[in-house]
N, CA, C and O of each residue as an XYZ file, in Angstrom:
796
protein
N      12.153      5.145    -67.877
C      13.041      4.420    -67.108
C      13.137      5.000    -65.832
O      13.409      6.196    -65.731
N      12.903      4.139    -64.628
C      12.562      4.620    -63.224
C      13.742      3.708    -62.710
O      13.717      2.506    -62.978
N      14.645      4.183    -62.071
C      15.732      3.373    -61.077
C      16.164      2.421    -61.755
O      16.336      1.355    -61.164
N      16.439      2.499    -63.046
C      17.474      1.700    -63.842
C      16.467      0.240    -64.286
O      16.955     -0.854    -64.571
N      14.998      0.555    -64.253
C      13.951     -0.499    -64.694
C      13.199      0.025    -65.874
O      12.475      1.019    -65.804
N      13.393     -0.676    -66.960
C      12.734      0.126    -68.317
C      11.214     -0.498    -68.184
O      10.958     -1.702    -68.155
N      10.288      0.552    -68.111
C       8.997      0.557    -67.987
C       8.219      0.165    -69.200
O       7.355     -0.702    -69.067
N       8.447      0.755    -70.467
C       7.789      0.783    -71.750
C       9.038      1.011    -72.579
O       9.942      1.700    -72.108
N       9.142      0.473    -73.783
C       9.800      0.894    -74.947
C       8.796      0.893    -76.189
O       7.811      0.161    -76.276
N       9.163      1.736    -77.037
C       8.486      1.675    -78.395
C       9.042      0.926    -79.591
O      10.110      1.282    -80.090
N       8.370     -0.070    -80.051
C       8.969     -1.103    -80.833
C       8.615     -0.478    -82.340
O       7.417     -0.327    -82.577
N       9.263     -0.224    -83.040
C       9.056     -0.208    -84.541
C       9.364     -1.199    -85.344
O      10.438     -1.488    -85.871
N       8.036     -1.838    -85.406
C       8.551     -3.247    -86.048
C       8.488     -3.386    -87.434
O       8.682     -4.507    -87.904
N       8.230     -2.355    -88.242
C       8.303     -2.708    -89.736
C       8.745     -1.043    -90.046
O       8.923     -0.126    -89.244
N       8.840     -1.067    -91.538
C       8.952      0.188    -92.261
C       7.653      0.316    -93.321
O       7.123      1.402    -93.561
N       7.322     -0.652    -93.779
C       6.155     -0.812    -95.013
C       5.069      0.023    -94.497
O       4.813     -0.209    -93.316
N       4.184      1.153    -95.189
C       2.949      1.254    -95.032
C       2.436      1.685    -96.431
O       3.027      2.230    -97.364
N       1.125      1.263    -96.286
C       0.332      1.373    -97.941
C      -0.426      2.693    -97.943
O      -0.866      3.105    -99.016
N      -0.601      3.344    -96.893
C      -1.509      4.216    -96.985
C      -1.221      5.382    -97.399
O      -2.148      6.056    -97.848
N       0.014      5.897    -97.370
C       0.770      7.106    -98.300
C      -0.087      8.451    -98.017
O      -0.838      9.057    -98.782
N       0.301      8.749    -96.536
C      -0.389     10.071    -96.284
C       0.549     11.190    -96.972
O       1.733     10.892    -97.131
N       0.134     12.351    -97.354
C       1.130     13.546    -97.958
C       2.190     13.967    -97.031
O       3.345     14.240    -97.356
N       1.570     14.001    -95.559
C       2.726     14.735    -94.822
C       3.946     13.782    -94.222
O       4.883     14.188    -93.535
N       3.681     12.270    -94.694
C       4.529     11.527    -93.977
C       6.121     11.895    -93.995
O       6.775     12.170    -95.002
N       6.581     11.838    -92.681
C       8.189     12.234    -92.935
C       9.241     11.188    -93.153
O      10.443     11.439    -93.239
N       8.590      9.754    -93.253
C       9.512      8.542    -93.840
C       9.685      8.560    -95.160
O       8.719      8.484    -95.919
N      11.004      8.669    -95.615
C      11.129      8.758    -96.955
C      10.597      7.791    -97.581
O      10.706      6.723    -96.978
N       9.910      7.730    -98.835
C       9.166      6.832    -99.785
C      10.152      5.315    -99.792
O       9.748      4.174    -99.574
N      11.485      5.749   -100.105
C      12.405      4.558   -100.338
C      12.092      3.720    -99.255
O      11.753      2.565    -99.511
N      12.160      4.207    -97.764
C      12.173      3.717    -96.722
C      10.734      2.862    -96.438
O      10.602      1.743    -95.942
N       9.826      3.695    -96.880
C       8.325      2.955    -96.609
C       8.257      1.667    -97.569
O       7.713      0.617    -97.226
N       8.760      1.837    -98.580
C       8.442      0.674    -99.725
C       9.340     -0.596    -99.304
O       9.098     -1.672    -99.849
N      10.382     -0.499    -98.337
C      11.027     -1.569    -97.964
C      10.359     -2.593    -97.186
O       9.411     -2.244    -96.483
N      10.747     -3.903    -97.214
C       9.965     -4.742    -96.379
C      10.694     -4.894    -94.937
O      10.301     -5.793    -94.195
N      11.610     -4.148    -94.575
C      12.493     -4.461    -93.364
C      11.496     -4.577    -92.345
O      10.485     -3.876    -92.387
N      11.693     -5.375    -91.468
C      11.134     -6.037    -90.258
C      11.888     -6.188    -89.175
O      13.100     -6.271    -89.369
N      11.422     -6.256    -87.904
C      11.899     -6.628    -86.636
C      11.557     -7.920    -86.444
O      10.358     -8.154    -86.291
N      12.387     -8.882    -86.414
C      12.184    -10.453    -86.062
C      11.474    -10.614    -84.646
O      11.647     -9.982    -83.604
N      10.642    -11.639    -84.944
C       9.852    -12.110    -83.713
C      10.958    -12.573    -82.642
O      10.710    -12.314    -81.464
N      12.012    -13.156    -82.913
C      13.165    -13.600    -82.250
C      13.822    -12.422    -81.246
O      14.029    -12.561    -80.040
N      14.163    -10.934    -82.252
C      14.757     -9.984    -81.479
C      13.534     -9.354    -80.618
O      13.796     -8.762    -79.570
N      12.304     -9.476    -81.033
C      11.261     -8.893    -79.959
C      11.410     -9.910    -78.844
O      11.526     -9.376    -77.741
N      11.432    -10.992    -78.842
C      11.392    -11.580    -77.590
C      12.747    -11.496    -77.018
O      12.747    -11.366    -75.793
N      13.827    -11.533    -77.547
C      14.755    -11.181    -76.535
C      14.999     -9.987    -75.960
O      15.608     -9.847    -74.899
N      14.428     -8.887    -76.793
C      14.107     -7.392    -75.803
C      13.122     -7.769    -74.776
O      13.354     -7.315    -73.655
N      12.082     -8.495    -74.913
C      11.153     -8.575    -73.796
C      11.836     -9.250    -72.671
O      11.803     -8.700    -71.570
N      12.433    -10.343    -72.813
C      13.168    -10.932    -71.579
C      14.581    -10.368    -71.310
O      15.137    -10.805    -70.302
N      15.130     -9.619    -71.930
C      16.266     -8.788    -71.507
C      16.077     -7.724    -70.395
O      16.682     -7.632    -69.327
N      14.850     -6.753    -71.024
C      14.526     -5.722    -70.282
C      13.494     -6.123    -69.405
O      13.101     -5.191    -68.703
N      12.906     -7.240    -69.205
C      11.746     -7.491    -68.339
C      10.656     -6.535    -68.736
O      10.069     -5.847    -67.900
N      10.368     -6.498    -70.142
C       9.050     -5.482    -70.454
C       7.889     -5.986    -69.916
O       7.586     -7.165    -70.101
N       7.283     -5.323    -69.348
C       5.771     -5.208    -69.232
C       4.748     -4.729    -70.218
O       3.742     -5.392    -70.469
N       5.067     -3.335    -70.890
C       4.330     -3.136    -71.902
C       5.044     -2.227    -73.059
O       5.969     -1.434    -72.882
N       4.485     -2.491    -74.099
C       5.439     -1.954    -75.178
C       4.370     -0.892    -76.225
O       3.152     -1.074    -76.216
N       4.864     -0.054    -76.891
C       3.994      0.541    -78.015
C       4.573     -0.017    -79.233
O       5.765     -0.259    -79.423
N       3.623     -0.191    -80.015
C       3.730     -0.999    -81.206
C       3.772      0.344    -82.513
O       2.797      1.083    -82.653
N       4.801      0.463    -83.223
C       4.547      1.420    -84.447
C       5.430      0.697    -85.546
O       6.172     -0.284    -85.499
N       5.059      1.563    -86.547
C       5.720      1.168    -87.872
C       6.379      2.371    -88.910
O       6.910      3.317    -88.329
N       6.376      2.384    -89.955
C       5.433      1.763    -90.809
C       3.882      1.669    -90.336
O       3.448      2.242    -89.337
N       3.232      0.979    -91.080
C       2.010      0.132    -90.727
C       1.993     -0.996    -89.928
O       1.780     -1.957    -90.668
N       2.137     -1.425    -88.531
C       2.409     -2.335    -87.936
C       1.930     -3.874    -88.412
O       2.575     -4.912    -88.568
N       0.485     -3.545    -88.573
C      -0.142     -4.658    -89.062
C       0.137     -5.236    -90.532
O      -0.449     -6.185    -91.052
N       0.979     -4.593    -90.988
C       1.463     -4.997    -92.382
C       2.943     -5.869    -92.318
O       3.437     -6.379    -93.323
N       3.546     -5.943    -90.979
C       4.562     -6.931    -90.634
C       3.888     -8.173    -91.092
O       2.668     -8.307    -90.992
N       4.784     -9.219    -91.667
C       4.505    -10.441    -92.152
C       3.927    -11.265    -90.984
O       3.011    -12.081    -91.088
N       4.674    -10.898    -89.715
C       4.333    -11.857    -88.494
C       3.641    -11.171    -87.470
O       3.800    -11.474    -86.288
N       2.955    -10.352    -87.808
C       2.131     -9.405    -86.781
C       1.261    -10.058    -86.100
O       1.022     -9.488    -85.036
N       0.419    -11.448    -86.326
C      -0.091    -12.107    -85.413
C       0.726    -12.943    -84.722
O       0.214    -13.557    -83.786
N       1.835    -13.105    -84.955
C       3.010    -13.998    -84.228
C       3.301    -13.201    -83.247
O       3.384    -13.672    -82.113
N       3.497    -11.950    -83.460
C       3.916    -11.047    -82.189
C       2.928    -10.735    -81.345
O       3.199    -10.601    -80.151
N       1.638    -10.566    -81.803
C       0.560    -10.377    -80.650
C       0.690    -11.772    -79.746
O       0.591    -11.718    -78.520
N       0.923    -13.032    -80.457
C       0.784    -14.237    -79.532
C       1.890    -14.052    -78.906
O       1.622    -14.460    -77.776
N       2.956    -13.704    -78.898
C       4.153    -13.602    -78.206
C       3.844    -12.680    -76.999
O       4.042    -12.987    -75.823
N       3.357    -11.565    -77.425
C       3.167    -10.326    -76.206
C       2.363    -11.175    -75.129
O       2.702    -11.142    -73.946
N       1.080    -12.083    -75.658
C       0.021    -12.406    -74.833
C       0.835    -13.640    -73.805
O       0.667    -13.767    -72.593
N       1.655    -14.390    -74.605
C       2.640    -15.432    -73.801
C       3.412    -15.020    -72.940
O       3.588    -15.780    -71.987
N       3.922    -14.104    -72.942
C       4.942    -13.260    -72.258
C       4.372    -12.249    -71.064
O       5.071    -11.684    -70.222
N       3.313    -12.187    -71.167
C       2.275    -11.505    -70.363
C       2.624     -9.787    -70.220
O       2.621     -9.050    -69.233
N       2.905     -9.541    -71.591
C       3.314     -7.893    -72.121
C       1.917     -7.393    -72.792
O       1.176     -8.034    -73.537
N       1.775     -6.046    -72.305
C       0.825     -5.598    -72.944
C       1.239     -4.402    -73.896
O       2.340     -3.852    -73.903
N       0.195     -4.115    -74.665
C       0.637     -3.192    -75.781
C      -0.349     -2.192    -75.946
O      -1.501     -2.425    -75.579
N      -0.044     -1.123    -76.447
C      -0.718     -0.234    -77.433
C       0.011      0.036    -78.542
O       1.205     -0.202    -78.720
N      -0.982      0.689    -79.490
C      -0.512      0.706    -80.996
C      -0.888      1.631    -81.777
O      -2.088      1.907    -81.745
N      -0.009      2.381    -82.700
C      -0.531      3.422    -83.486
C      -0.664      2.811    -84.966
O       0.258      2.208    -85.516
N      -1.750      3.007    -85.464
C      -2.338      2.241    -86.619
C      -3.097      3.067    -87.895
O      -3.447      4.205    -87.580
N      -3.353      2.726    -89.065
C      -4.200      3.313    -89.964
C      -5.515      2.613    -89.896
O      -6.512      3.115    -90.416
N      -5.550      1.482    -89.280
C      -6.638      0.568    -88.930
C      -7.128      0.242    -90.501
O      -8.339      0.045    -90.602
N      -6.528      0.179    -91.454
C      -6.989      0.114    -92.760
C      -6.729     -1.610    -92.795
O      -6.087     -2.026    -93.759
N      -7.105     -2.395    -91.995
C      -6.680     -3.766    -92.079
C      -7.837     -4.863    -92.409
O      -9.000     -4.484    -92.551
N      -7.533     -6.028    -92.508
C      -8.570     -7.104    -92.753
C      -9.222     -7.196    -91.724
O      -9.023     -6.547    -90.697
N     -10.382     -8.323    -91.977
C     -11.437     -8.651    -90.858
C     -10.719     -9.368    -89.789
O     -10.924     -9.342    -88.576
N      -9.654    -10.145    -90.613
C      -8.799    -11.024    -89.734
C      -8.175    -10.603    -88.715
O      -8.174    -11.117    -87.597
N      -7.512     -9.462    -89.137
C      -6.677     -8.820    -88.538
C      -7.376     -8.111    -87.262
O      -6.947     -8.088    -86.108
N      -8.776     -7.436    -87.862
C      -9.351     -6.715    -86.669
C     -10.007     -7.579    -85.477
O     -10.038     -7.210    -84.303
N     -10.551     -8.851    -85.998
C     -10.928     -9.910    -84.926
C      -9.930    -10.476    -84.082
O     -10.201    -10.914    -82.963
N      -8.698    -10.484    -84.613
C      -7.407    -10.914    -83.681
C      -7.258     -9.905    -82.814
O      -7.263    -10.226    -81.625
N      -7.086     -8.417    -83.166
C      -6.988     -7.311    -82.487
C      -8.052     -7.401    -81.285
O      -7.745     -7.310    -80.096
N      -9.452     -7.609    -81.821
C     -10.362     -7.561    -80.741
C     -10.409     -8.686    -79.542
O     -10.743     -8.538    -78.366
N      -9.936     -9.925    -80.279
C      -9.632    -10.915    -78.936
C      -8.460    -10.508    -78.162
O      -8.534    -10.773    -76.963
N      -7.337     -9.894    -78.587
C      -6.426     -9.558    -77.421
C      -7.038     -8.102    -76.730
O      -6.477     -7.779    -75.683
N      -7.956     -7.341    -77.138
C      -8.512     -6.379    -76.153
C      -9.238     -7.042    -75.123
O      -9.039     -6.762    -73.941
N     -10.316     -8.160    -75.591
C     -10.862     -8.872    -74.566
C     -10.076     -9.644    -73.441
O     -10.534     -9.821    -72.312
N      -8.769    -10.111    -73.893
C      -8.016    -10.487    -72.942
C      -7.149     -9.694    -72.104
O      -6.310    -10.124    -71.312
N      -7.490     -8.266    -72.408
C      -6.606     -7.195    -71.822
C      -4.857     -7.070    -72.202
O      -3.986     -6.476    -71.567
N      -4.755     -7.781    -73.335
C      -3.237     -7.605    -74.051
C      -3.197     -6.331    -74.623
O      -2.299     -5.527    -74.373
N      -4.314     -6.068    -75.528
C      -4.271     -4.650    -76.370
C      -4.894     -3.627    -75.213
O      -6.040     -3.803    -74.801
N      -4.191     -2.722    -74.800
C      -5.037     -1.700    -73.850
C      -5.197     -0.428    -74.532
O      -5.971      0.311    -73.922
N      -4.558      0.237    -75.956
C      -5.177      0.888    -76.675
C      -4.635      1.076    -78.160
O      -3.567      0.700    -78.644
N      -5.576      1.694    -78.673
C      -5.218      1.687    -80.226
C      -5.438      3.243    -80.491
O      -6.406      3.858    -80.042
N      -4.306      3.882    -81.368
C      -4.530      5.174    -81.679
C      -4.624      5.048    -83.282
O      -3.626      4.761    -83.943
N      -5.873      5.280    -83.862
C      -6.202      5.415    -85.231
C      -5.576      6.557    -85.975
O      -5.728      7.717    -85.592
N      -4.866      6.236    -87.047
C      -4.518      7.516    -87.834
C      -5.691      7.785    -88.579
O      -6.205      6.895    -89.257
N      -6.223      9.065    -88.511
C      -7.431      9.682    -89.323
C      -7.353     10.523    -90.300
O      -8.323     11.091    -90.802
N      -6.168     10.660    -90.639
C      -5.474     11.516    -91.530
C      -5.975     11.405    -93.100
O      -5.697     10.408    -93.767
N      -6.564     12.259    -93.514
C      -6.429     12.140    -95.553
C      -7.612     10.958    -95.773
O      -7.687     10.294    -96.806
N      -8.443     10.825    -94.723
C      -9.421      9.650    -95.174
C     -10.530     10.496    -96.325
O     -11.031      9.762    -97.177
N     -10.817     11.618    -96.355
C     -11.599     12.282    -97.399
C     -11.182     12.219    -98.616
O     -11.929     12.665    -99.487
N      -9.939     11.676    -98.978
C      -9.524     11.651   -100.335
C      -9.801     10.125   -100.891
O      -9.645      9.985   -102.104
N     -10.158      9.081   -100.205
C     -10.312      7.947   -100.765
C     -11.564      7.361    -99.703
O     -11.502      7.117    -98.498
N     -12.410      7.276   -100.414
C     -13.963      6.875    -99.832
C     -13.901      5.449    -99.397
O     -14.613      5.028    -98.485
N     -12.934      4.605   -100.137
C     -12.894      3.257   -100.267
C     -12.206      3.029    -98.940
O     -12.652      2.119    -98.241
N     -11.018      3.845    -98.430
C     -10.414      3.431    -97.486
C     -11.089      3.785    -96.247
O     -10.955      3.119    -95.220
N     -12.024      5.127    -96.356
C     -12.354      5.940    -95.119
C     -13.827      4.683    -94.747
O     -14.140      4.519    -93.568
N     -14.420      4.081    -95.617
C     -15.554      3.042    -95.307
C     -14.639      1.813    -94.452
O     -15.160      1.336    -93.443
N     -13.482      1.400    -94.821
C     -12.971      0.323    -94.015
C     -12.660      0.741    -92.657
O     -12.909      0.161    -91.600
N     -11.915      2.144    -92.924
C     -11.675      2.420    -91.548
C     -12.608      2.652    -90.638
O     -12.412      2.406    -89.448
N     -13.852      3.206    -91.148
C     -15.032      3.375    -90.327
C     -15.608      2.030    -89.518
O     -15.851      1.951    -88.314
N     -15.744      1.069    -90.466
C     -15.884     -0.329    -90.043
C     -15.057     -0.589    -88.864
O     -15.534     -1.034    -87.820
N     -13.777     -0.302    -89.034
C     -12.871     -1.011    -88.126
C     -12.812     -0.223    -86.876
O     -12.565     -0.769    -85.800
N     -13.066      1.245    -87.002
C     -12.894      1.892    -85.826
C     -14.324      1.432    -84.854
O     -14.293      1.081    -83.675
N     -15.171      1.518    -85.466
C     -16.630      0.987    -84.825
C     -16.291     -0.269    -84.071
O     -16.620     -0.444    -82.898
N     -15.715     -1.013    -84.694
C     -15.643     -2.636    -84.052
C     -14.579     -2.431    -83.160
O     -14.734     -2.991    -82.075
N     -13.595     -1.821    -83.296
C     -12.487     -1.830    -82.120
C     -13.264     -0.946    -81.009
O     -13.194     -1.409    -79.870
N     -14.035      0.324    -81.176
C     -14.585      1.142    -80.159
C     -15.583      0.209    -79.478
O     -15.500      0.229    -78.250
N     -16.393     -0.504    -79.930
C     -16.952     -1.311    -79.101
C     -16.517     -2.502    -78.407
O     -17.142     -2.919    -77.432
N     -15.322     -3.161    -78.920
C     -14.544     -3.992    -78.238
C     -13.914     -3.444    -76.660
O     -13.817     -4.096    -75.621
N     -13.564     -2.096    -76.914
C     -12.833     -1.643    -75.555
C     -13.879     -1.027    -74.411
O     -13.579     -0.613    -73.291
N     -15.114     -1.086    -74.989
C     -16.296     -0.883    -73.952
C     -16.153      0.467    -73.512
O     -15.889      1.469    -74.177
N     -16.421      0.311    -71.983
C     -16.147      1.550    -71.167
C     -14.528      1.938    -71.532
O     -14.436      3.165    -71.548
N     -13.599      1.473    -71.745
C     -12.550      2.118    -72.024
C     -12.097      2.607    -73.290
O     -10.933      2.885    -73.577
N     -13.195      2.698    -74.089
C     -13.142      3.271    -75.305
C     -12.606      4.713    -75.519
O     -12.139      5.201    -76.549
N     -12.798      5.317    -74.207
C     -12.120      6.723    -74.009
C     -10.749      6.883    -74.484
O     -10.224      7.952    -74.794
N     -10.292      5.886    -74.510
C      -8.680      5.802    -74.466
C      -8.234      5.686    -75.922
O      -7.033      5.718    -76.189
N      -9.190      5.549    -76.900
C      -8.879      5.331    -78.350
C      -8.676      7.105    -78.436
O      -9.314      7.952    -77.811
N      -7.655      7.291    -79.351
C      -7.788      8.960    -79.543
C      -7.297      8.767    -81.080
O      -6.446      8.031    -81.579
N      -8.209      9.758    -81.639
C      -7.915      9.830    -83.330
C      -6.775     10.631    -83.476
O      -6.620     11.535    -82.655
N      -6.002     10.481    -84.308
C      -4.853     11.053    -84.835
C      -4.847     11.773    -86.238
O      -4.833     11.093    -87.264
N      -4.857     13.081    -86.279
C      -5.219     13.656    -87.448
C      -3.753     14.982    -87.656
O      -3.523     15.977    -86.968
N      -3.187     14.570    -88.581
C      -1.960     15.487    -88.903
C      -2.280     16.507    -90.103
O      -2.703     16.136    -91.198
N      -2.031     17.804    -89.761
C      -2.521     18.964    -90.901
C      -1.557     18.635    -92.015
O      -0.370     18.448    -91.748
N      -1.941     18.566    -93.060
C      -0.989     18.135    -94.480
C      -0.393     19.516    -94.391
O      -0.699     20.537    -93.775
N       0.816     19.096    -95.442
C       1.884     20.529    -95.672
C       1.274     21.255    -96.649
O       1.943     22.259    -96.893
N       0.132     21.163    -97.419
C      -0.138     21.853    -98.182
C      -1.648     22.515    -98.163
O      -2.326     22.960    -99.090
N      -1.927     22.403    -96.684
C      -3.016     23.210    -96.076
C      -3.449     24.512    -96.573
O      -4.597     24.695    -96.978
N      -2.534     25.439    -96.549
C      -2.421     26.755    -97.077
C      -2.779     27.093    -98.557
O      -3.257     28.155    -98.955
N      -2.452     25.969    -99.315
C      -2.387     25.915   -100.676
C      -3.814     25.354   -101.147
O      -4.188     25.713   -102.264
N      -4.444     24.713   -100.583
C      -5.317     23.779   -100.699
C      -6.569     24.277    -99.969
O      -6.528     24.161    -98.745
N      -7.806     24.875   -100.568
C      -8.483     25.396    -99.666
C      -9.796     24.257    -99.161
O     -10.737     24.463    -98.395
N      -9.388     22.927    -99.983
C     -10.237     21.995    -99.794
C      -9.714     21.346    -98.209
O     -10.428     20.606    -97.531
N      -8.431     21.768    -97.841
C      -8.056     20.798    -96.749
C      -8.017     21.520    -95.688
O      -6.933     21.719    -95.140
N      -9.323     22.117    -95.131
C      -9.612     22.788    -94.034
C      -9.601     22.201    -92.931
O     -10.400     21.278    -92.774
N      -8.788     22.529    -91.968
C      -8.783     21.426    -90.781
C     -10.005     21.528    -89.742
O     -10.471     20.557    -89.145
N     -10.398     22.697    -89.635
C     -11.824     22.894    -88.815
C     -13.118     22.094    -89.461
O     -13.901     21.379    -88.835
N     -13.141     22.389    -90.836
C     -14.231     21.795    -91.531
C     -13.703     20.047    -91.582
O     -14.673     19.305    -91.427
N     -12.859     19.574    -91.699
C     -12.411     18.172    -91.570
C     -12.814     17.607    -90.478
O     -13.410     16.530    -90.460
N     -12.469     18.412    -89.281
C     -12.649     17.723    -87.658
C     -14.554     17.738    -87.770
O     -15.186     16.727    -87.466
N     -15.151     18.837    -88.174
C     -16.379     18.438    -88.372
C     -17.099     17.399    -88.885
O     -18.058     16.775    -88.430
N     -16.338     17.290    -90.155
C     -17.001     16.056    -90.973
C     -16.583     14.817    -90.277
O     -17.403     13.926    -90.494
N     -15.576     14.427    -89.496
C     -15.057     13.638    -88.958
C     -16.104     13.176    -87.890
O     -16.545     12.027    -87.910
N     -16.490     14.097    -86.957
C     -17.410     14.044    -85.895
C     -19.010     13.543    -86.502
O     -19.768     12.758    -85.933
N     -19.216     14.146    -87.625
C     -20.255     13.826    -88.231
C     -20.583     12.511    -88.691
O     -21.655     11.922    -88.554
N     -19.454     12.088    -89.296
C     -19.521     10.642    -89.677
C     -19.292      9.604    -88.479
O     -19.697      8.447    -88.588
N     -18.612     10.069    -87.300
C     -18.595      8.948    -86.372
C     -19.112      9.778    -84.784
O     -18.315      9.973    -83.866
N     -20.636     10.194    -84.734
C     -20.816     11.054    -83.884
C     -20.842     10.441    -82.438
O     -21.366      9.357    -82.184
N     -20.249     11.214    -81.559
C     -20.018     10.826    -79.992
C     -19.229      9.496    -80.178
O     -19.262      8.693    -79.245
N     -18.649      9.246    -81.100
C     -17.821      7.751    -80.961
C     -16.257      8.173    -80.705
O     -15.415      7.281    -80.600
N     -15.917      9.450    -80.614
C     -14.529      9.624    -79.994
C     -14.371     10.510    -78.760
O     -15.247     11.362    -78.608
N     -13.473     10.450    -77.929
C     -13.566     11.048    -76.778
C     -12.063     12.015    -76.920
O     -11.935     12.954    -76.135
N     -11.219     11.802    -77.703
C     -10.009     12.660    -77.734
C      -9.604     12.613    -79.218
O      -9.837     11.752    -80.067
N      -8.945     13.755    -79.295
C      -8.132     14.010    -80.815
C      -7.056     14.508    -80.760
O      -6.957     15.628    -80.259
N      -5.896     13.821    -81.267
C      -4.595     14.301    -81.205
C      -4.584     14.786    -82.611
O      -4.878     14.085    -83.579
N      -4.148     16.297    -82.664
C      -3.814     16.905    -83.835
C      -2.273     17.202    -83.652
O      -1.805     17.605    -82.586
N      -1.415     16.930    -84.960
C      -0.294     16.945    -84.996
C      -0.015     17.804    -86.263
O      -0.511     17.581    -87.367
N       0.969     18.966    -85.917
C       1.333     19.724    -87.124
C       2.450     19.146    -88.042
O       3.448     18.611    -87.558
N       2.293     19.243    -89.097
C       3.315     18.613    -90.121
C       4.692     18.778    -89.955
O       5.042     19.957    -90.003
N       5.637     17.910    -89.765
C       6.949     18.120    -89.273
C       7.905     18.577    -90.212
O       9.062     18.948    -90.010
N       7.110     18.481    -91.516
C       8.123     19.165    -92.477
C       8.065     20.428    -92.822
O       8.770     20.832    -93.747
N       7.219     21.265    -92.142
C       7.017     22.658    -92.249
C       6.576     23.125    -91.013
O       6.396     22.360    -90.065
N       6.360     24.521    -90.947
C       5.919     25.220    -89.639
C       4.634     25.854    -90.012
O       4.475     26.597    -90.980
N       3.775     25.512    -89.198
C       2.196     25.967    -89.428
C       1.866     26.600    -87.851
O       2.253     26.172    -86.764
N       0.963     27.837    -88.181
C       0.462     28.439    -86.763
C      -1.140     28.448    -87.140
O      -1.652     28.907    -88.161
N      -1.795     27.799    -86.005
C      -3.039     28.048    -85.723
C      -3.528     29.051    -85.084
O      -3.584     28.823    -83.875
N      -3.962     30.218    -85.431
C      -3.954     31.286    -84.497
C      -5.511     31.794    -84.740
O      -6.080     31.830    -85.831
N      -6.175     32.255    -83.198
C      -7.445     32.821    -83.100
C      -8.450     32.096    -83.911
O      -9.343     32.670    -84.535
N      -8.273     30.812    -83.881
C      -9.289     29.679    -84.623
C      -9.965     28.835    -83.574
O      -9.305     27.933    -83.059
N     -11.331     29.053    -83.168
C     -11.627     27.864    -82.315
C     -12.161     26.641    -82.657
O     -13.253     26.543    -83.215
N     -11.321     25.504    -82.300
C     -11.649     24.285    -82.858
C     -13.164     23.566    -81.846
O     -13.926     22.636    -82.112
N     -13.102     24.395    -80.799
C     -14.375     23.768    -79.747
C     -13.985     22.587    -78.778
O     -12.810     22.331    -78.519
N     -14.944     21.956    -78.313
C     -14.566     21.102    -76.919
C     -13.390     20.450    -77.039
O     -12.961     19.772    -76.105
């Protein structure tokens, strides 16, 4: 907010998410609900607040039943957006997002890279979508940041070593990400001390 003008808001457009990360702070009962922000309410917010940019979050925003309608609305209204997503979506959703990247409507996507090593089928889809989105952003691909949250059972489970996980991710997608956003599990307190992660 600058001098009474709203520059950007975060739209939590739905609750539902099928990924099931162990660290998720949203209660299971909420994640299972199909509550959604209506396209009409989003349009009212855009008009009332004269929005020029929004951040889209969920749940998993692409699981909103009217997700493509929301993208169309944003384009019509001249509103750009960035989005947090697990990017485990269909080719149709991916191709639509790419078209909005090319139009300059989608300015950034932050893919959730957490716990992909637990499900190879998910990782295969995630990698395919990540590389397609990365290519679509072209010279602006450096704005794509990988999000990885340290799970709460890190100290109990030796298989979940954050440094090894990051190296694994880099070996799977060499030189194809420029920034890594590491989150500590909001459900507990963790300290990373005297450990070098690298560049």
